[in-house]
C-alpha positions in Angstrom: 127.0 149.1 67.7 123.8 151.2 67.0 122.3 151.8 63.7 124.0 155.2 63.2 127.4 153.8 63.9 126.9 150.9 61.4 125.7 153.5 58.8 128.9 155.6 59.2 131.1 152.5 59.1 129.5 151.4 55.9 130.0 154.8 54.3 133.6 154.8 55.4 134.1 151.4 53.9 132.8 152.6 50.5 134.6 156.0 50.6 137.8 154.9 52.1 139.1 151.5 53.0 141.4 152.6 55.8 138.8 152.6 58.6 137.8 149.1 57.6 141.4 148.1 57.5 141.9 149.4 61.0 138.8 147.7 62.1 140.0 144.5 60.7 143.4 144.9 62.4 141.8 145.7 65.7 139.6 142.7 65.3 142.4 140.4 64.5 144.4 141.5 67.6 141.5 141.2 70.0 142.7 139.3 73.0 141.5 135.7 73.5 141.6 133.8 76.7 144.8 131.8 77.0 145.0 128.3 78.2 144.4 127.6 82.0 142.8 131.0 82.2 146.0 132.9 81.7 145.6 136.3 80.0 146.8 136.4 76.5 149.7 138.5 75.4 148.5 141.8 74.0 150.7 141.5 70.8 150.2 137.8 70.0 149.9 136.9 66.3 146.7 135.3 65.0 146.7 131.4 64.8 146.1 130.9 61.2 146.6 127.1 61.5 143.7 126.9 63.8 141.4 128.2 61.2 142.8 126.1 58.2 143.6 122.8 60.0 140.4 121.0 59.0 140.9 121.7 55.3 144.5 120.5 55.3 143.5 117.3 57.1 140.8 116.7 54.5 143.2 117.3 51.6 145.8 114.9 53.0 143.2 112.2 53.5 142.1 112.5 49.9 145.6 112.3 48.6 146.3 109.2 50.7 143.0 107.7 49.5 144.0 108.5 45.8 147.4 106.9 46.2 145.8 103.8 47.8 143.4 103.5 44.9 146.2 103.9 42.4 148.2 101.2 44.2 145.2 98.9 44.2 144.6 99.5 40.5 148.2 98.6 39.7 148.1 95.6 41.9 144.8 94.5 40.2 146.2 95.1 36.8 149.5 93.4 37.6 147.6 90.4 39.1 145.4 90.3 36.0 148.4 90.3 33.7 150.2 87.7 35.8 147.1 85.5 35.8 146.6 86.0 32.1 150.3 85.3 31.5 150.1 82.1 33.6 147.0 81.0 31.7 148.6 81.8 28.3 151.8 80.1 29.3 150.0 77.0 30.4 147.9 77.0 27.3 151.1 77.4 25.1 152.8 74.7 27.1 149.9 72.3 26.5 149.8 73.3 22.8 153.5 72.8 22.4 153.2 69.3 24.0 150.7 68.3 21.4 153.0 69.3 18.4 154.2 66.2 16.5 157.9 66.4 15.6 158.4 62.7 14.9 159.1 63.6 11.3 162.5 64.7 12.4 163.5 61.0 12.7 162.9 60.6 8.9 163.6 64.1 7.4 162.7 63.4 3.8 160.9 66.3 2.1 157.3 65.8 0.9 157.4 65.0 -2.9 155.6 67.1 -5.4 153.6 65.4 -8.1 153.5 66.5 -11.8 150.1 65.7 -13.2 149.5 65.3 -17.0 146.8 66.9 -19.0 144.4 64.1 -18.0 144.9 64.8 -14.3 147.0 61.7 -13.7 150.4 61.6 -12.0 153.1 61.6 -14.6 156.3 62.3 -12.6 157.4 62.8 -9.1 159.5 65.7 -8.0 161.6 65.1 -4.9 165.1 65.4 -3.7 168.0 63.1 -4.1 168.1 60.7 -1.2 169.5 62.2 2.0 172.7 60.6 3.3 172.8 61.4 7.1 176.2 62.2 8.6 176.8 62.1 12.4 177.7 65.5 13.9 181.2 64.3 14.9 181.9 63.5 11.2 180.9 67.0 10.0 184.0 69.3 10.0 184.1 71.8 12.8 184.8 74.5 10.3 181.5 73.7 8.5 179.5 73.7 11.7 181.1 77.0 12.8 180.5 78.5 9.4 176.8 77.7 9.5 176.5 79.1 13.0 178.4 82.2 12.1 176.1 83.2 9.2 172.8 81.7 10.3 172.5 81.8 14.1 175.4 83.3 16.2 173.6 82.7 19.5 172.6 79.1 18.7 174.2 77.5 21.8 172.7 80.3 24.1 169.0 80.6 23.3 166.1 78.2 23.9 165.1 77.6 20.3 163.9 81.2 19.7 166.1 84.2 20.1 164.2 87.0 21.7 167.0 89.5 21.1 167.1 88.7 17.4 163.3 88.7 17.2 163.3 92.2 18.8 165.7 93.5 16.2 163.8 91.9 13.4 160.5 93.4 14.7 162.1 96.9 14.7 163.1 96.3 11.0 159.5 95.1 10.2 158.0 98.2 11.8 160.3 100.5 9.8 159.6 98.7 6.6 155.9 98.4 7.2 155.8 94.7 6.3 156.3 91.3 7.9 159.7 90.0 6.9 161.7 86.8 7.6 164.2 88.1 10.1 165.0 86.7 13.5 164.7 83.0 12.8 167.1 80.7 14.6 168.5 77.5 13.1 165.9 75.6 15.2 163.1 77.8 13.7 164.5 77.2 10.2 164.5 73.5 10.9 160.9 73.7 12.1 159.8 75.7 9.1 161.4 73.4 6.6 160.1 70.2 8.1 156.6 71.2 9.3 155.4 74.5 7.7 154.8 76.4 4.5 156.9 79.4 3.6 154.2 82.0 3.8 155.1 85.2 5.7 152.2 85.4 8.2 152.0 85.9 12.0 150.2 82.6 12.4 153.0 80.7 10.7 155.7 82.5 12.8 153.9 81.6 16.0 153.7 77.9 14.9 157.4 78.1 13.9 158.2 79.4 17.4 156.1 76.6 19.0 157.8 73.9 17.0 161.2 75.4 17.7 160.6 75.3 21.5 159.4 71.7 21.3 162.5 70.7 19.3 164.7 72.5 21.8 163.1 70.7 24.7 163.4 67.3 23.0 166.9 67.4 21.5 170.3 68.6 22.6 172.0 71.5 20.7 174.3 69.2 18.8 171.4 66.9 17.9 169.5 69.9 16.5 172.5 71.1 14.5 173.0 67.6 13.1 169.3 67.4 12.1 169.6 70.8 10.4 172.8 70.1 8.5 171.4 66.8 7.3 168.0 68.1 6.1 168.5 71.7 4.8 168.3 72.4 1.1 171.6 73.3 -0.6 170.4 73.8 -4.2 170.7 71.7 -7.4 168.3 69.1 -5.9 170.5 68.3 -2.9 169.6 68.1 0.7 172.1 67.7 3.5 175.8 68.5 3.7 176.9 65.2 2.3 174.8 65.7 -0.8 176.1 69.2 -1.1 179.7 68.2 -0.8 179.3 65.5 -3.4 177.3 67.8 -5.7 179.7 70.8 -5.7 183.1 69.2 -4.9 182.8 65.5 -5.7 184.1 64.6 -2.2 182.7 63.4 1.1 181.8 66.1 3.6 184.7 65.1 5.9 187.2 66.3 3.3 185.9 69.8 2.8 188.4 72.6 3.1 187.7 75.9 5.0 186.7 77.8 1.8 184.6 74.9 0.6 182.8 74.7 4.0 182.1 78.4 3.9 180.6 78.1 0.4 178.3 75.3 1.5 177.3 77.3 4.6 176.5 80.3 2.3 173.8 78.4 0.3 170.8 77.7 2.6 169.7 81.4 2.7 169.0 81.4 -1.1 170.3 78.2 -2.8 169.3 79.3 -6.3 170.5 82.9 -6.1 173.9 81.9 -4.6 174.3 78.8 -6.7 178.0 78.5 -7.6 177.0 76.6 -10.7 174.8 79.4 -12.1 175.8 82.6 -10.3 179.5 82.2 -9.4 180.1 85.9 -8.6 177.2 86.1 -6.1 178.3 82.8 -4.6 181.9 84.1 -4.2 180.6 87.3 -2.5 178.4 85.3 -0.1 181.2 82.8 0.7 183.6 85.6 1.6 180.9 87.1 3.8 180.7 83.8 5.7 184.4 83.8 6.1 184.4 87.4 7.4 181.7 86.5 10.0 183.8 83.5 11.1 186.8 85.8 11.6 184.7 88.4 13.6 183.3 85.6 15.8 186.9 84.3 16.3 186.2 80.9 14.7 189.2 81.5 12.4 192.3 83.6 12.5 193.1 86.6 10.3 195.7 84.6 8.4 193.2 81.8 7.7 190.6 84.3 6.5 193.0 86.0 4.1 194.2 82.7 2.7 190.6 81.4 2.2 189.2 84.5 0.6 192.0 84.7 -1.9 191.0 81.3 -3.4 188.5 81.2 -6.3 185.5 78.9 -6.3 186.7 75.6 -7.9 183.8 73.2 -8.6 184.1 69.6 -9.4 180.6 68.4 -9.9 179.5 64.8 -9.9 177.2 63.5 -12.6 173.8 64.4 -11.1 171.0 62.0 -10.3 167.9 62.2 -12.3 164.6 63.2 -10.7 162.4 60.3 -9.8 159.8 59.4 -12.4 159.9 60.3 -16.1 160.2 63.3 -18.5 163.1 65.2 -16.9 163.4 67.9 -19.5 159.7 68.7 -19.3 159.8 68.6 -15.5 162.8 71.0 -15.5 160.8 73.5 -17.5 157.8 73.1 -15.1 160.2 74.1 -12.2 161.4 77.1 -14.3 157.9 78.3 -15.2 156.7 77.9 -11.6 159.5 80.3 -10.6 159.3 82.7 -13.6 155.5 83.1 -13.8 154.3 82.3 -10.3 157.2 83.1 -7.9 157.7 79.7 -6.4 161.3 78.9 -5.3 162.9 75.8 -6.4 162.9 74.5 -2.8 159.1 75.2 -2.5 158.5 73.2 -5.7 160.6 70.3 -4.6 159.6 70.0 -0.9 156.1 71.3 -0.4 154.1 68.3 -1.7 152.4 70.3 -4.4 150.2 69.0 -7.2 151.2 70.7 -10.4 148.8 70.2 -13.2 150.4 70.5 -16.6 149.7 70.3 -20.4 151.9 67.2 -20.7 150.7 64.6 -23.1 152.3 61.3 -22.0 151.8 59.7 -25.5 153.5 62.6 -27.3 156.2 62.9 -24.7 157.0 59.2 -24.9 157.1 59.3 -28.7 159.6 62.2 -28.6 161.8 60.4 -26.0 161.8 57.2 -28.1 162.9 59.1 -31.1 165.7 60.9 -29.2 166.9 57.5 -27.8 167.3 56.1 -31.3 170.9 57.0 -32.2 170.4 55.6 -35.8 168.3 58.7 -36.6 171.2 61.0 -35.8 174.5 61.5 -37.6 177.5 59.9 -35.9 179.0 62.0 -33.3 182.7 62.5 -32.5 183.9 60.4 -29.6 184.7 63.4 -27.4 181.4 65.3 -27.9 177.9 64.1 -28.5 175.9 65.9 -31.2 173.1 67.6 -29.4 169.5 68.4 -30.1 166.4 69.9 -28.5 162.8 69.9 -29.5 159.4 71.0 -28.3 155.8 70.2 -29.4 152.8 72.3 -28.5 149.1 72.5 -29.2 148.7 75.7 -31.2 145.0 75.9 -30.3 145.8 76.4 -26.6 149.5 77.1 -26.3 149.9 74.0 -24.1 153.3 72.4 -24.4 152.6 68.7 -25.0 156.2 67.4 -25.0 159.8 68.5 -24.7 163.2 67.0 -24.9 166.1 69.1 -23.9 169.1 67.0 -24.7 170.5 63.7 -26.0 172.2 61.3 -23.8 171.9 61.0 -20.0 169.2 63.3 -18.6 170.3 65.1 -15.5 168.4 67.2 -13.0 168.3 70.9 -14.0 170.8 70.3 -16.8 171.1 72.5 -19.9 167.8 72.4 -21.8 168.4 72.8 -25.5 164.7 73.2 -26.1 164.3 76.3 -23.9 167.7 77.7 -23.0 169.5 77.4 -26.3 170.1 80.6 -28.3 171.1 79.9 -31.9 170.5 81.6 -35.3 167.5 80.0 -37.0 168.7 80.3 -40.6 166.0 80.1 -43.3 163.4 78.9 -40.9 163.1 82.6 -40.0 162.1 83.6 -43.5 158.3 83.0 -43.1 158.3 85.3 -40.0 160.6 88.1 -41.1 159.8 88.2 -44.9 157.0 86.2 -46.3 154.4 86.7 -43.6 154.6 90.5 -43.7 154.9 90.4 -47.5 151.5 88.6 -47.7 150.0 91.2 -45.4 151.0 93.8 -48.0 149.4 92.2 -50.9 152.0 89.8 -52.3 150.9 86.3 -53.1 152.4 83.0 -54.2 152.8 84.1 -57.8 154.3 87.6 -57.1 157.6 88.0 -59.0 160.7 88.6 -57.0 164.2 89.8 -58.1 167.0 87.1 -58.0 170.2 88.6 -59.3 173.4 90.3 -58.1 172.4 92.4 -55.1 174.3 95.0 -53.1 172.2 97.1 -50.7 174.3 99.5 -48.7 177.2 97.0 -48.8 175.1 93.9 -47.9 175.6 91.3 -50.6 173.7 88.0 -49.9 174.6 84.9 -51.7 173.0 81.5 -52.3 174.7 78.2 -51.5 175.1 77.3 -55.1 176.3 80.8 -56.2 173.7 81.0 -58.9 171.1 83.7 -59.7 167.9 83.3 -61.8 167.0 86.9 -62.7 163.4 86.6 -61.5 161.4 84.0 -59.5 158.0 83.8 -57.9 157.5 84.2 -54.2 156.5 80.6 -53.9 159.6 79.4 -55.8 161.8 81.5 -53.6 160.3 80.0 -50.4 160.1 76.5 -51.8 163.9 76.5 -52.8 164.9 78.7 -49.8 166.8 81.1 -52.0 168.4 84.0 -50.1 168.6 86.8 -52.6 164.9 87.1 -53.3 164.2 87.0 -49.6 166.6 89.9 -48.9 165.3 91.9 -51.8 161.7 91.4 -50.7 162.4 92.5 -47.1 164.1 95.6 -48.5 161.0 96.3 -50.6 158.5 96.0 -47.7 160.8 97.6 -45.2 162.9 96.2 -42.3 160.4 97.6 -39.8 157.6 95.5 -41.4 159.6 92.3 -40.9 160.7 93.2 -37.3 157.1 94.0 -36.4 155.8 90.7 -37.7 158.5 88.9 -35.7 157.6 90.8 -32.6 153.9 90.0 -33.0 154.9 86.4 -33.2 156.4 86.5 -29.7 160.1 87.1 -30.5 161.6 90.4 -29.4 164.6 91.5 -31.4 167.2 94.0 -30.1 168.2 97.1 -32.0 171.3 95.3 -33.2 169.1 93.1 -35.4 167.6 96.0 -37.4 169.2 94.9 -40.6 168.5 93.0 -43.8 170.3 90.0 -42.4 167.2 89.0 -40.4 165.7 87.8 -43.7 168.2 84.9 -43.5 167.9 84.4 -39.7 171.1 86.3 -39.0 170.3 87.3 -35.4 172.7 88.8 -32.8 171.3 86.7 -29.9 169.5 83.8 -31.6 166.3 82.0 -30.6 165.3 78.7 -28.9 163.2 75.9 -30.3 160.4 76.9 -27.9 160.4 80.5 -29.3 160.3 79.2 -32.9 157.5 76.7 -32.1 155.5 79.4 -30.4 156.0 81.8 -33.4 154.9 79.2 -36.0 152.0 78.2 -33.8 150.3 81.5 -34.6 150.5 80.7 -38.3 149.0 77.2 -37.6 146.3 78.8 -35.5 145.1 81.2 -38.2 146.9 84.2 -37.0 146.3 83.9 -33.2 149.1 83.3 -30.8 148.3 81.3 -27.7 151.2 81.8 -25.2 153.2 78.6 -24.8 153.0 77.2 -21.3 153.3 74.0 -19.3 151.4 74.8 -16.0 147.6 74.7 -15.9 147.3 75.1 -12.1 149.0 74.4 -8.8 147.4 73.1 -5.7 148.4 71.8 -2.3 148.4 68.0 -1.8 145.0 68.4 -0.3 143.6 70.2 -3.4 143.7 73.8 -2.1 144.2 75.9 -5.2 147.3 78.1 -5.2 147.6 79.5 -8.8 145.9 79.0 -12.1 147.2 79.8 -15.6 145.3 82.5 -17.5 147.2 82.8 -20.8 146.1 85.8 -22.9 145.9 85.2 -26.7 147.3 87.8 -29.1 146.5 88.5 -32.7 149.5 88.2 -35.0 147.9 88.5 -38.4 144.7 88.1 -40.4 143.4 84.5 -40.7 143.7 84.7 -44.5 147.3 85.7 -44.3 148.1 82.9 -41.9 146.3 80.4 -44.2 148.1 81.7 -47.3 151.4 81.2 -45.5 150.3 77.7 -44.5 149.6 76.8 -48.1 153.1 78.0 -49.1 154.7 76.0 -46.3 152.7 72.9 -47.2 154.4 73.0 -50.6 157.8 73.2 -48.9 157.0 69.9 -47.3 155.5 68.3 -50.4 158.1 69.3 -52.9 160.7 71.6 -51.5 163.5 71.5 -49.0 161.3 70.0 -46.3 160.4 66.8 -48.0 162.1 64.7 -45.3 159.3 66.0 -42.9 156.5 64.6 -45.1 154.1 62.5 -42.9 151.5 61.2 -45.4 149.1 63.7 -43.8 148.7 67.5 -44.0 151.9 69.1 -42.7 153.7 72.5 -43.3 157.0 73.8 -42.3 160.4 75.2 -43.1 164.0 74.0 -42.6 167.0 76.2 -41.8 170.7 75.9 -41.6 173.4 78.4 -40.5 176.9 78.8 -41.9 180.1 78.0 -40.1 181.9 81.1 -38.8 183.8 83.0 -41.5 187.2 82.4 -39.8 190.5 80.8 -40.9 189.6 77.7 -38.9 186.8 76.9 -41.3 188.2 78.4 -44.5 188.8 75.0 -46.2 185.3 73.6 -45.2 183.3 76.4 -46.8 179.6 75.6 -47.6 180.0 71.8 -47.1 179.4 72.3 -43.4 176.9 74.0 -41.1 176.8 75.1 -37.5 173.1 74.6 -36.8 170.2 72.8 -38.5 166.5 73.4 -37.8 163.1 72.3 -38.8 160.0 74.1 -37.6 156.6 72.9 -38.8 153.0 71.9 -37.9 150.0 69.8 -38.6 146.4 70.8 -38.0 146.9 69.4 -34.5 150.4 70.2 -33.3 153.3 72.5 -33.9 157.0 71.5 -33.4 160.5 72.9 -33.6 163.7 70.8 -33.7 167.3 72.0 -33.5 170.5 70.0 -34.1 174.1 70.9 -33.6 177.1 70.8 -31.3 177.4 72.7 -28.1 181.0 73.7 -29.0 181.5 74.1 -32.8 185.0 73.8 -34.2 186.6 72.2 -37.2 186.2 68.8 -35.7 182.6 69.3 -34.6 180.2 70.6 -37.1 177.3 69.4 -39.3 178.0 68.0 -42.7 175.6 68.7 -45.6 173.7 65.5 -44.9 173.2 66.6 -41.3 171.0 69.6 -42.4 168.1 67.3 -43.2 168.1 65.5 -39.9 165.7 67.9 -38.0 163.1 67.3 -40.7 163.5 63.6 -40.3 163.1 63.9 -36.5 160.0 66.0 -37.0 158.5 63.2 -39.2 159.4 60.5 -36.7 158.1 62.3 -33.7 154.9 63.6 -35.3 154.2 60.3 -36.9 154.3 58.5 -33.5 152.5 61.2 -31.7 149.6 61.3 -34.1 149.4 57.6 -35.0 146.0 57.2 -33.3 144.6 60.6 -34.6 142.7 60.6 -37.9 144.2 62.9 -40.5 142.3 66.2 -41.2 143.0 69.1 -43.5 144.1 72.5 -42.4 141.0 74.6 -41.6 140.1 77.3 -44.2 139.2 80.7 -42.7 136.1 82.5 -43.7 138.0 85.6 -44.9 140.2 83.6 -47.3 139.8 84.1 -51.0 142.1 82.0 -53.1 143.8 84.1 -55.8 146.1 82.9 -58.6 146.6 79.4 -57.3 150.1 78.3 -58.4 150.9 74.6 -57.9 154.6 74.4 -57.2 155.1 71.5 -59.6 153.7 73.3 -62.7 155.5 75.8 -65.0 154.8 79.4 -64.0 156.0 81.4 -67.0 152.3 82.2 -67.7 151.8 83.9 -64.4 155.0 85.8 -64.8 153.8 87.3 -68.1 150.4 88.4 -66.8 149.5 92.1 -66.9 149.8 94.7 -64.2 149.2 93.0 -60.8 147.0 94.2 -58.0 148.2 96.9 -55.7 151.2 95.8 -53.7 152.4 93.1 -56.1 155.4 93.3 -58.3 155.3 92.5 -62.1 158.1 92.1 -64.7 158.1 95.9 -65.4 158.6 96.6 -61.7 161.4 94.1 -61.5 163.2 95.4 -64.6 162.9 99.0 -63.4 164.3 98.0 -60.1 167.2 96.2 -61.8 167.9 99.3 -63.8 168.1 101.5 -60.7 169.5 98.9 -58.3 172.2 100.4 -56.0 170.4 103.7 -55.9 167.9 102.5 -53.3 169.1 101.7 -49.8 167.4 99.7 -47.2 165.7 101.3 -44.2 
């Protein structure tokens, strides 16, 4: 094609694509030589494949190469994982072989030691001895009950249940925290025998390792036997034989279906499901076990219905004491460890802890010697022992030095009258509810108080002798423990003032106690000796309350610190007010109703008694008997509270008039022995104290009554006479 033709073709292409299209079509249909020299067919279609074949072959090769590389990658990854798995499995197998499970042959829990304030062992906390029972002597119903509620696949897994672990892991992921789910009986046995109860991944891995080792070493029946003979069932009992004796006073072989279900219900939370302390929860848990037994076809529908219809009937044996001494004190150590620091009873008893306490062995021994001396107590009725509880603490630190929770045989976790009792404190409450807050408002020992017929909004207090004296001083009223002046004074300063002082002293009163009766210790719920000792300790400590406590710190047996006490002091009142109250209470011991507590060294305190119920049963006894008797007092070194009474008060079991002085006598005996090697010192005088109008209780006080107008906040004769004239018009708060 010459230059002109190419020029025209280019113009045609720009102006109109048809010529180019035709040219292309002609070009595409140009004849090519056929094979073997044969002429091509004029209308043959173009061979597109010939032109694209190299590209397709290249693409296929790349795809095959890519697939081969991917396969090689997976093979390499799989091989790596397999090799890693083999290495880890081998390492785990070697590690499991090194685990020592010989302790299973002697499954006694590690004892915890209670250390005294000098750091020396004072008592040992451990379980009652374990009585092993062969698996064939354990009722099948009990074995099935434990399996039904604790490990349904026990006879199927190899010590760890991957299915249960998977379900537990899903729950953990949903909750966002590591929980305790998925443990088999074998894992529980491993944890209880070899590990702490912390919820960590490391502990769970160790638990699984021990479980696998146990499963390789023992048969399933042997593992179940070890579990049933070593698990904790509450109330200081390990093993099914101990549990059967504790709750039903019979050997394990004689347990019924419902009794077996109850025992099987306990290992998950022995304290929470204790039938002795939480019968409703125990019943609910027992019936859950029975339902699971029915669902897993261990029992029939009829047996299930019959068993769930029966109530829990306990028949407890007399319990064994803890090893060592000081059971009441040790009981409270267990309680405080749980209440303040979150330890379970099982952890305290089986973890081999070292619990350092405020226990003073000399003071504790003195208290126990006094309580063992029956001649110091009134004679009890044959069918019920007169009970008592007392506590002694160091008011400078709040440390509880000694405690006795009951008379008679001391039992593990028995009722502690020093801490668990709730009784009305009688007149021992007057310094807290009346005289303390009155001193804060300017009253003093010589302030005159009204003592006559009194009716405030229907409340009409009386004194035991039925007499009135018209007017008495504050000190006289406290010294003789007269009721009418105390009620009148509380009405004057306001009920809220009394309640506030009591609250600051560590005793919270419910709304039901917002009445003038608190002046006489008439409380709806009552108080314990520990509460009263703590409240008085603030007076002894110049107005500063140091929280009462027994635990100083807790460590492992190797000395690793776990918790340490950090009590926070609280200000109750001014030092001068506390010291003024101490002077008043000293006079009570010297020449008032607390003379039986006199030690021959500085001491202060207040007695209290409560009336018998105003019912027909006690109508002929009247004021010649009491329900409760108290003495709460202190020296410059120690504060103590003593209660005396019957657990069940009736017309055959109550305190006579002479019994009311016994707590003061016990105070004297205990404090005398506890402080026999301690030199006597006076009560410390605070810097802010200014002694005003000293009024010796033994001297006539008419002169002080006739003085002129008192300082602000004090009442004189004119005030009293004016109040008498208008009495009945003023109601209490």
